[in-house]
SENUGU-950807 format. One record per residue (C-alpha): x, y, z. Coordinates in steps of 0.001 Angstrom, whole numbers, plus 524288, in hexadecimal, padded with zeros to 5 digits. Each point is the difference from the previous one (the first is absolute). Layout:
! SENUGU-950807
XYZ;...
! end
This chain:
! SENUGU-950807
7C8B99E1C54970C;8034D809C37F5EF;80B247FD387F603;801A080D917FA9E;809E9808D78073E;7F6E680BBE7FF6F;7F4897F7DF805DB;808BF7FB4580AB8;8035B80D7F80339;7F22F8044E7FFB5;7FCA47F51F809D5;80AE38052280895;7FADD80E127FF01;7F1F47FBDA80248;8041F7F8E580C5F;806E880C4480509;7F4AA8090A7FCEF;7F5D97F625806B9;808717FFAA80C14;7FFB180EB3800EC;7F2208019A7FC8E;7F95E7F56B807B3;8024A8065A80D33;7F9D580CD57FB66;7F43C7F9807FA24;7FDF27F88080C93;8011380C97808C4;7F6AE806947F6AA;7F5D77F5F9802BB;802F18013880E2B;7FDE480E8E80025;7F3BE7FF857F833;7FA317F5578087E;802FA8075780C61;7FA0080BEC7FA65;7F36C7F8567FCA4;7FF4B7FA3080D3E;8018280D678071B;7F4A78046D7F7C0;7F7AE7F49280547;8036D803BC80DCA;7F9EB80D667FE60;80AC08099C804F1;8006B80A287F53E;80C478060480393;807C57F37080148;7F9477FB977F254;804A380CCC7F90A;80D957FE2380561;800907F1FD7FB79;7FB24803A17F283;809A180AC77FEED;80A9A7F6708031C;7FB1C7F5BA7F66F;7FE6380A347F50B;80DF4804E580213;8049C7F1797FF97;7F7E77FDF67F315;8055780BE97F94B;80E337FC1380345;7FE317F2C87FA72;7FA52805667F3BC;80ADA809D77FEEB;80A527F54E80113;7F8407F7C77F5C8;7FCB77F5598099E;7F1B8801897FC51;7F9B0806CF7F538;7FBB980E3780279;7F1D27FD217FCA8;800327F46980887;8049B8091B80B04;7F59E80A667FC64;7F4EB7F5708003C;804657FA5880D9F;800D280E1E8050E;7F2678036B7FAB0;7FA1F7F3A080663;805FC8030E80D46;7FAA680E1780001;7F36B7FB8C7FB5B;7FEAD7F67D80B60;803B280A40808C9;7F62B80A1D7FADB;7F4817F5EF800AE;803987FBFE80DB4;800BE80DF2805A4;7F5E9806867F746;7F699808A080750;7F26E7F9EC801C8;7F5E5805737F5AB;7F3F58054080553;
! end
């Protein structure tokens, strides 16, 4: 346990931030996972809608500082990449 007053306050603040951020991080994982699963089902319209929602949630989390903006960009890029690979027109 911390002995210094500022360290004790820091622990309290971290606990508050963690309790506020954990549900958002969890829901991000859920939205991304559902988007990936809809891609594997093969319905392009549903997949695009799921990815649109996931991208929006990632952007909001990055805007609030819950995840880093580069992490949000990376995760969005990977999602769109999977979508494009799954529904790319067949080459001749």
